[in-house]
TISEVEX-116680 format. One record per residue (C-alpha): residue in one letter; x, y, z. Coordinates in steps of 0.25 Angstrom, whole numbers, padded with zeros to 4 digits, always signed. Layout:
! TISEVEX-116680
AXYZ;...
END
This chain:
! TISEVEX-116680
M-0083+0000-0331;H-0084+0001-0345;P-0096+0008-0349;I-0107+0001-0354;P-0109+0003-0369;S-0123+0009-0373;S-0127+0002-0385;P-0131-0012-0377;V-0138-0003-0366;A-0146+0004-0377;V-0150-0007-0383;A-0153-0014-0371;V-0162-0003-0366;A-0169-0001-0380;V-0172-0018-0380;F-0177-0016-0365;L-0186-0005-0368;S-0192-0012-0380;F-0195-0024-0373;L-0202-0015-0361;I-0212-0008-0372;F-0213-0023-0379;F-0218-0029-0368;S-0226-0020-0362;V-0234-0021-0375;H-0234-0037-0376;V-0236-0042-0362;T-0249-0035-0359;P-0259-0046-0365;S-0251-0055-0354;L-0256-0047-0341;S-0269-0052-0340;L-0262-0067-0335;S-0257-0060-0324;G-0258-0065-0310;C-0253-0079-0313;G-0238-0076-0306;S-0241-0082-0291;T-0245-0094-0287;F-0259-0099-0281;T-0266-0107-0270;C-0275-0115-0273;G-0283-0123-0262;P-0270-0129-0253;L-0262-0129-0266;H-0253-0116-0263;N-0242-0109-0275;L-0249-0115-0285;S-0245-0109-0300;Y-0245-0108-0316;P-0251-0119-0322;F-0262-0118-0310;T-0270-0109-0308;G-0282-0107-0299;G-0287-0098-0285;D-0282-0085-0287;S-0273-0089-0301;P-0280-0084-0311;A-0283-0094-0322;H-0275-0087-0334;C-0263-0092-0324;G-0262-0106-0330;P-0269-0117-0340;L-0283-0119-0336;E-0280-0135-0334;F-0272-0131-0323;R-0284-0121-0316;L-0286-0126-0301;S-0299-0125-0294;C-0295-0117-0280;N-0306-0117-0268;G-0302-0110-0257;G-0294-0122-0249;E-0300-0135-0257;T-0289-0142-0265;P-0288-0136-0278;K-0294-0144-0290;I-0290-0146-0305;T-0296-0152-0318;I-0290-0160-0325;S-0295-0169-0338;S-0310-0163-0332;L-0307-0170-0319;S-0308-0162-0307;Y-0295-0165-0297;R-0291-0159-0284;V-0277-0153-0284;L-0267-0159-0271;R-0255-0155-0275;V-0247-0146-0286;D-0231-0149-0289;S-0228-0139-0297;L-0214-0143-0298;R-0218-0156-0303;R-0231-0151-0311;T-0239-0161-0304;L-0252-0162-0296;S-0261-0172-0286;V-0273-0172-0288;A-0286-0180-0284;R-0299-0181-0291;S-0309-0171-0286;D-0320-0183-0288;L-0313-0191-0278;W-0310-0181-0268;N-0315-0188-0255;E-0324-0197-0265;T-0320-0210-0272;C-0334-0211-0279;P-0333-0200-0288;K-0348-0197-0296;E-0341-0199-0309;S-0332-0210-0314;V-0321-0204-0321;N-0307-0210-0322;T-0297-0198-0321;T-0286-0194-0332;M-0276-0185-0334;D-0278-0182-0350;S-0274-0166-0348;R-0261-0161-0356;Y-0258-0155-0343;F-0259-0166-0333;S-0255-0181-0332;Y-0254-0192-0321;G-0242-0189-0312;G-0234-0201-0304;G-0237-0208-0291;N-0251-0212-0295;T-0259-0224-0295;D-0271-0227-0303;L-0283-0230-0295;T-0296-0235-0301;M-0309-0235-0294;F-0323-0242-0297;Y-0336-0240-0294;R-0351-0247-0294;C-0344-0260-0294;N-0352-0272-0291;T-0355-0279-0276;S-0352-0294-0280;L-0340-0296-0272;P-0337-0307-0264;D-0336-0304-0248;I-0322-0297-0249;E-0320-0282-0247;P-0310-0278-0257;A-0299-0267-0253;N-0303-0257-0264;R-0319-0257-0263;F-0326-0245-0258;W-0340-0238-0260;C-0347-0228-0266;G-0361-0228-0259;N-0365-0213-0261;H-0368-0214-0276;G-0378-0223-0278;W-0372-0234-0286;S-0378-0248-0285;R-0364-0253-0285;N-0356-0245-0274;D-0343-0253-0274;S-0331-0248-0278;Y-0317-0252-0281;F-0304-0246-0284;L-0290-0252-0288;V-0276-0245-0287;G-0269-0249-0300;P-0271-0255-0312;V-0285-0260-0315;P-0292-0270-0317;F-0280-0279-0311;D-0288-0279-0298;P-0296-0292-0297;I-0308-0283-0290;L-0311-0282-0305;Q-0313-0295-0307;I-0326-0297-0297;V-0333-0282-0299;E-0340-0274-0309;C-0338-0259-0307;D-0347-0248-0316;E-0336-0237-0314;S-0321-0233-0312;V-0312-0221-0307;E-0297-0220-0311;V-0290-0210-0305;P-0274-0211-0298;I-0270-0211-0285;L-0257-0210-0277;N-0246-0221-0277;S-0245-0219-0262;I-0259-0221-0260;A-0263-0231-0268;V-0254-0241-0261;N-0263-0240-0249;L-0275-0237-0256;T-0275-0253-0263;H-0277-0257-0247;N-0285-0247-0242;R-0296-0241-0249;S-0300-0233-0237;L-0288-0223-0243;L-0296-0223-0257;A-0301-0209-0255;E-0289-0204-0250;A-0281-0209-0263;L-0291-0201-0273;M-0289-0188-0263;L-0273-0189-0264;G-0275-0188-0280;F-0263-0191-0290;N-0254-0185-0295;V-0254-0178-0308;N-0243-0171-0317;Y-0248-0159-0324;T-0240-0150-0336;F-0243-0137-0341;P-0241-0130-0355;F-0230-0118-0356;F-0223-0124-0344;D-0209-0119-0349;E-0214-0105-0354;C-0220-0104-0340;S-0209-0106-0332;K-0201-0096-0340;C-0211-0086-0337;L-0210-0090-0323;A-0196-0089-0321;F-0196-0075-0327;G-0205-0070-0315;R-0217-0071-0324;Q-0230-0078-0324;C-0238-0088-0331;G-0251-0087-0337;F-0260-0095-0345;D-0269-0087-0357;S-0279-0099-0363;N-0283-0087-0372;L-0268-0090-0378;R-0269-0101-0387;S-0259-0108-0397;D-0267-0108-0411;S-0261-0123-0412;D-0264-0131-0401;Q-0274-0121-0392;T-0264-0122-0381;P-0265-0110-0370;K-0253-0102-0369;V-0246-0099-0357;V-0243-0083-0356;G-0230-0079-0347;L-0233-0064-0344;S-0221-0055-0351;I-0210-0067-0350;A-0206-0064-0364;G-0204-0050-0361;A-0199-0053-0348;C-0187-0063-0353;I-0183-0054-0364;L-0184-0042-0357;G-0176-0049-0345;M-0165-0055-0356;F-0162-0041-0361;I-0162-0033-0345;G-0153-0045-0342;G-0144-0045-0354;F-0141-0029-0351;A-0140-0032-0338;Y-0129-0044-0341;Y-0121-0034-0349;L-0119-0024-0339;I-0116-0033-0329;Q-0107-0043-0336;R-0097-0030-0340;K-0097-0028-0326;R-0094-0042-0321;R-0085-0047-0332;R-0071-0044-0327;G-0077-0053-0314;V-0082-0064-0321;L-0069-0065-0329;L-0062-0067-0315;V-0071-0077-0309;Q-0071-0086-0323;T-0054-0084-0322;Q-0056-0089-0307;S-0067-0100-0310;K-0060-0106-0324;D-0061-0120-0319;L-0078-0118-0320;S-0074-0116-0336;T-0067-0130-0336;P-0073-0140-0345;P-0078-0152-0337;S-0068-0165-0337;S-0069-0178-0329;K-0057-0172-0320;S-0063-0159-0316;I-0079-0166-0314;L-0072-0175-0305;T-0064-0165-0297;P-0069-0150-0294;S-0060-0138-0294;T-0050-0137-0283;N-0058-0124-0280;F-0066-0132-0272;S-0059-0134-0257;R-0066-0145-0249;S-0062-0139-0236;T-0067-0123-0241;P-0078-0125-0250;S-0083-0110-0248;A-0070-0105-0256;S-0075-0112-0268;Y-0088-0102-0268;T-0078-0088-0267;F-0084-0086-0282;S-0099-0088-0279;K-0102-0075-0281;S-0098-0074-0296;D-0100-0089-0298;L-0098-0089-0314;E-0113-0092-0312;K-0123-0088-0322;G-0119-0089-0338;S-0108-0097-0334;T-0106-0111-0337;Y-0099-0123-0328;F-0095-0135-0336;G-0105-0131-0346;A-0116-0129-0335;H-0123-0115-0333;V-0120-0109-0322;F-0132-0105-0313;S-0129-0095-0300;Y-0134-0098-0287;A-0145-0088-0285;E-0150-0093-0300;L-0154-0107-0294;E-0158-0101-0280;E-0167-0093-0287;A-0172-0106-0297;T-0174-0114-0283;D-0182-0102-0274;N-0168-0102-0265;F-0168-0118-0265;D-0182-0120-0259;H-0184-0132-0252;S-0198-0136-0259;R-0189-0136-0273;K-0180-0145-0268;L-0181-0159-0277;G-0174-0168-0269;E-0160-0171-0263;G-0148-0180-0261;G-0134-0181-0256;F-0128-0171-0265;G-0140-0157-0266;A-0152-0154-0267;V-0161-0151-0280;Y-0171-0142-0282;Y-0182-0137-0292;G-0178-0124-0296;K-0182-0114-0308;L-0171-0105-0316;Q-0173-0093-0321;D-0176-0097-0335;G-0188-0106-0332;R-0179-0118-0331;V-0184-0130-0321;V-0172-0135-0313;A-0167-0143-0303;V-0156-0138-0296;K-0146-0146-0286;R-0138-0140-0275;L-0128-0147-0271;Y-0125-0148-0255;E-0113-0142-0249;N-0104-0135-0258;N-0091-0144-0255;F-0080-0151-0263;K-0090-0164-0265;R-0101-0155-0269;V-0094-0147-0279;E-0087-0160-0285;Q-0102-0165-0286;F-0106-0151-0292;L-0094-0152-0303;N-0097-0167-0306;E-0111-0167-0308;V-0110-0151-0318;G-0098-0158-0324;I-0106-0170-0329;L-0120-0163-0331;T-0114-0153-0342;R-0106-0163-0351;L-0118-0172-0353;Q-0132-0171-0360;H-0143-0183-0360;K-0156-0182-0359;N-0155-0191-0346;L-0148-0182-0338;V-0151-0173-0332;K-0148-0159-0337;L-0139-0149-0331;Y-0145-0134-0331;G-0131-0128-0323;C-0125-0126-0309;T-0119-0116-0301;S-0105-0113-0299;K-0098-0122-0292;R-0095-0110-0285;S-0108-0105-0283;Q-0114-0104-0267;E-0119-0119-0269;L-0118-0129-0280;L-0131-0131-0290;L-0133-0138-0300;V-0144-0137-0310;Y-0153-0147-0318;E-0166-0148-0325;F-0178-0151-0317;I-0182-0166-0318;P-0197-0165-0313;N-0202-0180-0312;G-0192-0186-0301;T-0181-0195-0301;V-0184-0210-0305;A-0182-0215-0290;D-0195-0206-0288;H-0203-0212-0298;L-0199-0226-0295;H-0201-0227-0279;G-0203-0212-0274;R-0212-0203-0274;Q-0215-0202-0286;S-0215-0216-0289;N-0228-0223-0297;S-0226-0236-0306;T-0237-0231-0315;V-0227-0219-0321;L-0216-0227-0320;S-0220-0237-0330;W-0209-0247-0334;P-0208-0241-0348;V-0205-0227-0340;R-0195-0236-0331;L-0187-0240-0345;S-0187-0228-0349;I-0180-0221-0337;A-0171-0234-0337;I-0165-0231-0352;E-0165-0216-0350;T-0156-0217-0338;A-0148-0228-0345;D-0146-0219-0357;A-0142-0206-0348;L-0132-0215-0340;A-0126-0220-0353;Y-0124-0207-0358;L-0117-0204-0345;H-0108-0217-0348;R-0105-0213-0361;S-0101-0198-0356;D-0090-0207-0346;I-0099-0204-0334;I-0105-0212-0323;H-0118-0206-0314;R-0114-0213-0303;D-0128-0212-0296;V-0138-0218-0305;K-0151-0219-0297;T-0165-0217-0298;N-0165-0203-0291;N-0155-0200-0300;I-0164-0202-0311;L-0173-0192-0315;L-0188-0191-0322;D-0193-0181-0331;N-0209-0180-0333;E-0207-0187-0345;F-0201-0199-0338;R-0187-0197-0344;V-0175-0199-0337;K-0165-0188-0331;V-0152-0194-0324;A-0147-0184-0314;D-0137-0183-0302;F-0123-0182-0308;G-0116-0177-0294;L-0109-0191-0295;S-0106-0193-0308;R-0091-0196-0313;F-0085-0195-0327;F-0079-0209-0332;P-0068-0206-0341;N-0065-0216-0350;D-0052-0221-0347;V-0056-0224-0334;T-0062-0237-0329;H-0069-0232-0315;V-0071-0219-0308;S-0069-0219-0294;T-0077-0213-0282;A-0080-0212-0268;P-0093-0220-0266;Q-0105-0214-0269;G-0119-0215-0274;T-0133-0221-0271;P-0134-0236-0263;G-0140-0244-0271;Y-0136-0240-0284;V-0122-0239-0283;D-0111-0249-0290;P-0107-0262-0282;E-0093-0261-0286;Y-0092-0246-0283;Y-0093-0249-0269;Q-0080-0259-0270;C-0071-0250-0278;Y-0079-0235-0278;Q-0075-0235-0294;L-0087-0230-0304;T-0089-0236-0318;D-0100-0234-0326;K-0106-0247-0323;S-0109-0243-0310;D-0119-0233-0316;V-0125-0246-0323;Y-0127-0254-0309;S-0133-0241-0304;F-0142-0241-0316;G-0147-0256-0313;V-0152-0251-0300;V-0160-0240-0307;L-0166-0250-0316;I-0171-0259-0305;E-0176-0247-0298;L-0184-0244-0311;I-0189-0259-0313;S-0193-0261-0298;S-0195-0247-0293;L-0187-0251-0280;Q-0177-0240-0273;A-0162-0245-0275;V-0160-0248-0260;D-0173-0249-0251;T-0169-0254-0236;N-0184-0257-0234;R-0182-0270-0243;H-0175-0281-0240;R-0162-0281-0236;H-0158-0291-0247;D-0165-0280-0258;I-0162-0266-0251;N-0153-0264-0263;L-0161-0265-0276;A-0150-0269-0286;N-0147-0282-0276;M-0161-0285-0274;A-0164-0283-0290;T-0151-0291-0295;N-0156-0302-0284;K-0171-0303-0291;I-0168-0302-0305;Q-0155-0313-0305;N-0168-0321-0298;H-0177-0318-0310;A-0185-0310-0300;V-0187-0299-0310;N-0202-0298-0305;E-0200-0295-0292;L-0191-0283-0295;V-0200-0276-0304;D-0211-0266-0300;P-0222-0273-0300;C-0230-0258-0305;L-0221-0261-0320;G-0231-0272-0323;F-0219-0284-0323;Q-0230-0294-0321;K-0239-0290-0331;D-0231-0283-0342;Y-0223-0294-0350;N-0215-0281-0356;I-0211-0275-0343;Q-0208-0288-0337;R-0199-0291-0349;M-0192-0275-0348;T-0192-0277-0333;T-0184-0289-0333;A-0175-0284-0345;V-0173-0271-0336;A-0170-0279-0324;E-0159-0290-0330;L-0153-0275-0335;A-0153-0270-0320;F-0146-0283-0317;R-0134-0283-0326;C-0132-0267-0322;L-0131-0271-0307;Q-0120-0283-0309;Q-0111-0281-0298;E-0098-0281-0307;R-0099-0268-0316;D-0093-0276-0329;M-0106-0284-0329;R-0114-0271-0330;P-0119-0268-0342;S-0116-0253-0349;M-0127-0241-0348;D-0126-0242-0363;E-0131-0257-0361;V-0140-0255-0350;L-0146-0242-0359;E-0148-0252-0373;T-0153-0265-0364;L-0163-0254-0357;K-0169-0249-0372;A-0169-0264-0378;I-0178-0267-0366;R-0187-0254-0368;N-0187-0258-0383;E-0188-0274-0382;E-0177-0277-0387;V-0172-0285-0375;V-0167-0299-0380;S-0175-0311-0374;Q-0163-0317-0368;K-0159-0311-0356;A-0147-0304-0354;E-0136-0312-0346;V-0133-0307-0333;V-0122-0308-0323;D-0126-0316-0311;I-0125-0310-0297;R-0117-0320-0288;S-0122-0320-0273;D-0111-0313-0269;D-0114-0301-0279;I-0128-0299-0275;G-0122-0300-0261;L-0113-0287-0265;L-0124-0281-0270;K-0130-0284-0255;N-0121-0280-0248;L-0115-0267-0253;P-0112-0256-0241;P-0109-0244-0249;P-0097-0239-0243;L-0101-0225-0237;S-0093-0212-0237;P-0094-0196-0237;D-0095-0197-0251;S-0108-0206-0253;V-0121-0200-0259;G-0129-0212-0254;N-0139-0204-0249;D-0141-0195-0262;K-0156-0199-0263;W-0164-0188-0267;V-0174-0185-0257;S-0189-0185-0261;S-0196-0171-0258;S-0209-0166-0262;T-0203-0163-0275;T-0196-0171-0285;P-0183-0177-0281;N-0172-0175-0292;S-0159-0180-0293;Y-0150-0169-0300;
END
């Protein structure tokens, strides 16, 4: 073994001692913020942490706005915009709360009529809510009828005790034409109970106690995440204020010292280890030189012959050396399996975001503080390795604001195949249209049109890059907190070279979205994605699922139902009523134009469908109100063609991924 040069050691030791002396002096002021590192319990809520404080968690461990009032086993309370709320649930992953107004807890008639407001910079209304308006001190000069939305406030000493509630927009209810009320209170309630409340006034108190959803954000989230990633604590000293904006500053206890000191210690250790392992690493790189081969359509579509169909375990003889940390694979950073296992808390079930036909997705936090989604592929067999190679090879050569970003992966010789993506916190378009997060007041028409444009932009970019996505669906369109699109799941995608007219594959895809011609010849073109996107457009218009066996048998397939209604000039029967189709002319005009565009995308013959570039430009024109008044000419779908849509028995095969639907759980189901 070669002797270690003395100069690097001396320098490292000197710097190490210097930093010890420096930080022994300079971290002392932060010690007053100790005691913030552990979670705390407040009533029935457990494992609470920054930015929340309360109970045995000191007040300096978080901003004052997040201070909880804890009283034994009672539901904790929080004050938002001067109103007191009971906190029913805290979801730290999505940064959401479920809260109920304290003055309406087990009480439908408050002492003071105060509307619910979320004008705080830290809190805003979440998804899944519907407006409820309660009117008080109303006259009783009604005929002999008993409105389903009337209730009484008999213990307040009011001269007029009749009260009414309205679910949804006000003042469109006819009851307001014949009654007069002195006061009103507005408060959101959950969509899930709003539907039943309309017909059952006995649920009013329950609806108020179930509360509504609130999003929260807090300052210095990134700084705190980095602090926690290094095993330190987050505190909040309200006495430390910026001269410019008077905003309290978060204090990470000794974080700077830990970071810099850790860098020097790690660098010194790395120097020693590298000298010992250099020859071994060179040997592994020589034996695994295929990892450094630049990606090509051939290398992506055809995995290395090192992977045997009959003996997949033979592929993992290098799992210990793995070429992992610090290496790249098709240009993607290679993570060690142990690092990702730690990031996901050993793939704890509570961190599972969703799962599908190819694997499960877990929430994780890397050592550098980045929040990620880790896709864990099922079974390390030949097909999964091909899937793995395909997704890595495609995503590493693409960069677009509306495509999910791949941070890296494990080596293909790792004990498990793992892909690491940026974490997109707001679920999928499917969740918001007809899933657990569905809420028409959040996905308004402008938001839906923006989703359509951004998705079309991403797909047009893929096609210009000679790539077919092959699995375009609302479950694979992710949304961030600003409802910006991130198209995901490239496991089925294929390169589409310029010198060929199609790509032949085994039957794959998701029922309801697959190009009808694909079932005849199993050949894909860029127009196959156009067809799938046409289904997505109809979902955005209607809020209906692509396939729903609860609908009439002729309408089970949404594409079939949509083409029939559009052809029969019954677009109004297709559009989600919550979008305001009947009340707003602009929405009526735009949804009709999008429906006509979707009709073109859903043509049976591929040659009759527009390109994604044309689809994108048409959507932009619709948004910019530049649609030519003359309707675009569309091709008639003859009755026999419609019959083809109705009777598309997708051939089943072992390769089919028809079950690749992310299953919702208590956390956001993300497709990656």
